[in-house]
N, C-alpha and C positions, 0 to 999 in steps of 0.2 A: 505494500499500499504506499510506503514511503517514497518508494521510486515514481510509482503514478502520482502521484503529487507533485514532485520535483520535475517529471515532464511536465506536467499540465501547465507549470509556472514557467517553466521555459520555452514552450512553446506558444504562450502567450506572449511573453514579452517579444519573441522572435516575431508572432502573427504583428504586435502593435507597430514595432522596427518596419517591418516589410511594407503596411499602411503609410509607413509617413511619408518612407522613402516614395511612395506610390504619389504620393500626394504632393511632394516636393518637384519628383522630377515627370511625372504623366504617364510613369509606367512602372512596372516592378521591376527589382533588381533581378539581373543574368543571374548573381551569386549571392549567397548569405557574405561572402569576403566582402561585399560594396556598404553594407552597413557598418562595419569597424572603420572607425571608432566614433563616427557622428552620431550613429542609433544604439549601438551595442558597444561595451568594451572588447568583448569577442564573442565569435560563432558560438550558441552554447551547444553541449556536450549532450547526446544522449546517455541517461543514467541506465538505458537497459543494454547499450553497446558501447559505450564511452566514445563513441563515435560522434561526428556533428550531425544535429539534428537533419532530416532529409528534406528537401527543397526541391521541386520543380518548377520553374514557373512555364506559367502554359499560357502565351498571348498577355490578356490583360488580367488574367488570372494565375492564382500558384496552390501547388500543394504542398504543406509544411506537416509534419509528422515525426512520432517517435515509432520504431519498431517494435515496443511494446512489451508487453511481459515472454512473450515467447523469443524474444530475441529475433525474430523474423522479419525480415522488408518481406510484407505481402504486398506491394505495391500501391499502397494506399487502399488496401482494402479495411474500414473501418472496424475495431473490435467490438464484442458485444460487451455488454454489462459486466462487471468483474463479479464473479461467486466466490467468497472467503473460502479459501484454501486451495482454490485450482487456478492454473495458469489460462489466461485469455487468449486467443489467438485473434491475430488481426493486428493492425495497427493504431496508435492513440491519434488524437488532435487535440486542440487547446480546450476544445468543446465536448470532448467525447463524454460519458459518463462514469462516474466513480465507480 
């Protein structure tokens, strides 16, 4: 549960930074590195993989997520609701249910 909370906080901060960048530049960043240092001190790491959170710009939109509890990048497939004592398959987003 602790890592889920950390992932949600990092994804929310990154989502807000991407939106600020888009508001100022008129387009989303090509990579999260473009957010450093103006919007973020560093690219946030995914607590489940130890690697940067996953970001894929898609035209004027983007896909931003964590690999989630199973540690597998499911290509942006949302994880289901977490049940105590089980590992949920799928990826986490800043607005994913706990």
